[in-house]
N, C-alpha and C positions, 0 to 999 in steps of 0.2 A: 577383285570381283570378277574380272574377265576369266581368270582361271577356274573360278567356281562354276560359271556358266559353261565354260568349255568342257569341263569334266562331268557335267550333270545333264542338263537339257541339250547341250551341244556335244555330248559324248558320241563317239563313233561306234557304228555297228551294234553288236549285242550289249555293249556297255550302256547304251541308252535305255534298254529294257531293264537292266539292273538298277540304274539310277531311278527310274520311274517306280520300280517296286519298293526300293528303300524309302523313297519320299512319300509314297502312298500307304506304307505299312501301318502307320499309327492311326489311320482313319477307318474306324469300324462303323459299319452301317447295319450290321445284324447282330443278334445276341452272341455272347461268348460261346465258342465251340462250333459256330456256323462258319461256312465258307465266306470270307470277306472278299471284296472286289480285288484287293491286292493279291490274294491267294489265287483267284481265278486267272488274273493277268499273268502271274509268274508261271503258273502251271501250263498255260498255253505257250508262253515264251520258251519254256524249257523243252516242251514237246517239239516245237519247230527247231530249236537249237540242236537237240539230239538227233533229229532226222537229217539235219544238214551236216553235222560234224561228228556225230557218234560220241562215244564215251572216250574223250581225249584228255588223259590226265598224265601228270608227271609220275614217274615210277615211285617217287617218295610218297606221293599222296594216295597211291593205290592201296597201300597198307591201311591207311586211315579209312578209306572207303570200304574195304573188305571187312574190317573189324566191326564197323557199325552195321554193315549189311548182315553179318552173322548175328549180331544182337537183335536186329529187326526180325530175322527169320525165327530166332528162338522165341521172342515174345509173341509172334504170330501163332506159333504152335501152342504155347501156353494158353493164350486167350481162346484159341479154337477148342482145345481140349476142355477147358473150363466151361465154355458155352454148351458143349455137348453134354457134360455132366450135369448141367443145370437146366436142361430142357424141361419145360413144363413148370418150372419154379419161378416165383417172382424175381424180376431182374430190374433193380433200380440203377440205371446207368445206360450209357451208350452201348450199342451192339459191339461185339468183339472185333468185327472187321473195320468199324469206324475208329475204334481205339488204336488198332494196329496201323491204319492208314495214316494217322498223324505222323508216326515215326518215319514211314516211307516218304511222305511228303517232305519232311525236313531233310531226309537223306538226299532227295532230288535237288533241293535248293542248295545244299552243301556241294553236291557234284557240279551244279551249275557254276557256283563260285570258283571251284577249283579249275574247271574248264576255262572260264573267262580269264583267270590269272595266267594260265598257260598260254592263252591266245594273245592277251594284251599286255602282260607283264605289269610294270609299275603303274600304267594308266588305270588298271583295275583298282589299285590301292587309292589313287587320287579320287576316282569316282566314288568309291565306298565312303571315304572320309567326308567329302563335300556333300554327298547325298544325305548322310546322317545329320550333318550340321544344318542343311537346308530343311530337313524334315522337322527338326526341333524349332527352327525359325517359323516354319509354316504353322505348326501347332500353336505356338504362342501368339502369332499374328492373327490367325483365324479365330482363336478363342476370344479375341476382343470384339469380334463382329458377330459370331454365332454363339448361341447359348450352348453350354457344354454340360456333361453329366457329372455325377459323383455319388458318393454314399455318405450322407450326413455332412460331417465337417471335412471330408476328404474329397478332393476333386479328381476327375479321371479324364478331363478334356474330351478327346474323341474316342477314347477306349471305352469299354463297357464297365470297367471297375478300376478303382484306384491302384490296386496291386499291379495291374498290367502297366499302368503309367509309371509306377515306381520302378518296376523291373526293366521296362523299356529304357528309362533314363540311365539306369546302370549299365545295361548292355550297350547302348549307343555310345556312352562315354568310353567304355572299354574298347570298342571297335576303333574309335578315333585314336586313342592313346597307343594301342598296339600297332596300328597301321602306320602311324606317323613316325615310328622309330626308324623306318627305312627310307623316309622321304624328307625333303626340305619344305616343310609346311611353315608358313609365317606363324610366329608365336602368338600373334593376335588371334588367329583362328583357333589355336589350341586353348588359350585362356577364355576365348568366347565360348568354346565348347564346354569348359568347366562351368561357366556361368549359366548357359542355356539348359544343360542337363540337370544341374543342381536346382535350377528354378523349377523344372518339371517335377523333380523328386519332391521339392518343397510343397508344390501344389497337391501332390498325392498324400502328403503328410506321412511318407514312408520312412520310418526311423531306420529300417534295415538298409534301404537304398542310400539314404544320406550318410549313414555310418560307413557303408562300403565305398562311397565316393571320397571320403576323407582318406581311406586307405589307398585308393587309386591315385589321389593327388600326391600323397607321400611317396609312393613308389615312383611316380613320374619325376619328382624332384631328385630322388636318389639316382634313378637310372640315367638321367640326363646331366648329372653332375652339377645340379643347380645349388647344392648345399655349400654355401660359403657365407662368411660373415656379412659381406655386402648384400647378397641375395636374401639371407635370413632377415636382415634389417628391413629390406624392401618388402618382404612378405609380411613382416610384423606390422609395418606401417599400412600397407594395402589391406591386410586382414583386419586391422583395427578400424580403419575407416569404413571398410565394408560392413563390419559388425555394427558400428555406430549407425550407419545408414539403414541397416536392416532392421534394427530395433526401433528406429524412428520413422519408418515409412509405414504406410497403411498396409502394404502387403506383409511386411515383417510382423506387424502387430496381429494381423489376421492369422498368420501362420502360428504364432505363439499361442493364440487363443485356441486354435483348432488342435494344436498339439496337446494342450492341457485338457481339452475335452476328450481327446482320444485316450489319453492316459487315465482319465477318470472312468471312461467306459471300460477299459481293461481292468481297472481296480475293482469294478463292480462284479467281476468274475468270481464265482464261489471259491473260497480259499482252499477247499479240498480238491479242486481241479488243478492238476499240474500241467505244465507246458507239454509234457510227454503225452498226456491224455488229450489236451486241447488241440494238438496238431495231428492227432490220430495215430501216433506211434504205439499207443496201447494195444492196437490189434496185433502188433508183432509179439508182444509179451503174452497176449491172450491166446494167440494161435501160432505158436512157434513152429509147428510142423509144416506150415506153408513155406518156410525158408528152404526146404529141401529142393523144390522145383519152382515154387512161386504160386501165388494165389490168383494171378491174372487180374486185369483191370475190369471194372464193371461189377454189377450185382453186389453193391456195397452193403445192401441190407442183410447179407449173410454173416456179417462180422459182429462180434461183441466188442463194441468200441463206444467212446464218448460221443463222437460225431457220427451217429448212425445214418446210414443211407447216403453217405458222402465220401468222396475220395479223400485221401490223406492230404494235409496241408504241407506237403514236403515232396520235392523232386527226388531227393536221395532216399527218403523212406519208401516212396513208391517203387523205385527200382529194387530195393532190398526185399520188400514184402511181396510185391506183385510178381517179381521174376526170380526170386530166390537166390541161392548161392550161385548157380550157373549163370544167370542173367547178370548178377552183380559183377562176377569175374569178367564176363564179356564186356560189360560197360567199362570196367576199370582198364581193361586192355586197350579199348578205344581211347580212353583219356590219356593213357601213357603214350600211345602212338601220336597224340596231338602235340605233346610237349617234349618228346625225346630230342636230345642234342640242342635244346634251346637254352640260352642264358637264364640264370635263376630268376631274374626280375620278371620275365614273361610268366613264369609260374605264379608269382605273386600277383601279377595283373589278373590272373584267372580266379584266384581264391575268392574274391567278393562275389563272382558269378555263382560259384558253387555254394558259398556260405548262405546266399540268399535262398537257395534251394533247400536249405535245412528247415525253413519255416514256411515256405511257400511252394505251391505246385506250379512249375513253369516248363514242364517237358513238352507241352504243346505250343509253346511260345517260340515261333520260328526265329525271331531275332536273337534269341539265346544261342541257337545252333549256328547262326551266322557269325556271332562273336567267337564261338569256339573254333570254327573252321579258319579264322584268320591266323591262328597260331601256326598250323602247318604251312600256310601260305607264306608267313613271315620267315619260317625256317628255310623254305625254298629260296626266298629273296636273299637271305643271308648267304646261302651257299652260292647263289649266282654272283653276288657282289664279291665274295672272296675269290671265286674263280676268275672274275674279270680283273681283280687286282693282281692276282698271280700271273695272269696272262700278260698284263701290262709290264710287270717286272721282268718277265722272261724276254719280252720283246725289247725292253730297254737294255737288258744285259746283252742280248744278241746284237743290237745296233752298236753298243759300245765296243764289243769284241770285233765286229766288222770294221769299225772306224779305226781301231787300234792296229789291225792287221794291214790295212791299206797304208798306214803311216810307216810301218817297219821297213819295207823295201826302199822307200824314199830316203829314210835315214841311213840305210846301209849304202846306198848309192852315193850319198854325200860323203 
């Protein structure tokens, strides 16, 4: 418990601002798409940080920064050109500069994270993990005191909609699991994280988030060498007891009822409407010429699509359709820069984050970008640890040679 306080509320320097931001992120006070208190806080903190230290990044992370910056510049050009072409026409959506500003804001937050890691090293990873865990605890604890929102059978706690809560739970767990690979975190904290974030996902009744968490749990077991007959037996026993308790508790029964209601609501969808159309992918097939340079975001009323006047329910689809082949290539280069030279299981850790984006729009959700930027940070930590081990081996060999040389004259004299 002391370590948790030490690395969050008691964190030193700029890490305290990072901890406050992560812990306050899930608390929305204004409608979705508006500036939240946590956004305003981190924007001010980053401004003062950059004024005091400037853009101070590792050389390895500069490539990640520049690739995403190029993507931001391109999407800004596309959105601006589209807004000029549509002057005087109905525009259902946010202005082009607001759409573009979301990406620059997320870039700034990622730069802040990269700079903090260079300044504080592993202390940054501890602060990130413990702040995410405390944020989950705060949400669950405060939800028992204050009334929280939701949509029908799905809860959202302090977010504005259940999808945000489901996506947050997935991103939060991914951040913890990726970061702890380089640290000595008590297993109790790790398994508590599984419980806390799974509980949040269950409240949101997000099947995508819950399914992705099962994948994360499996990757965690494999990556940490937990797969053995003894551990499998323990997991079966614990899982069986957990399942029994889940179906026999009030929360478990409520979740099952809500899940059945949600599946019934989805079953009421007209049979002729495919998932392709329901998520808005049909605008790609209806307007393929936009793939050349991109349709831009906003003015959704101009498209022939099932979800008229609304953005696509897909992060990946939005990148492909709104920013075309050039934007998609730039984004893919950014993603490749995130994962280069990382062990395979880190890539698997990231797949649920992208898979969720196939059916949900999460490009404006900053915690998603925080989860992504942890991968190059971990790569730098791996390199630092390898370099430190190599240095220790060289020093040990040098000391051994020196001790051997000092003994040779003595033996010769004898």
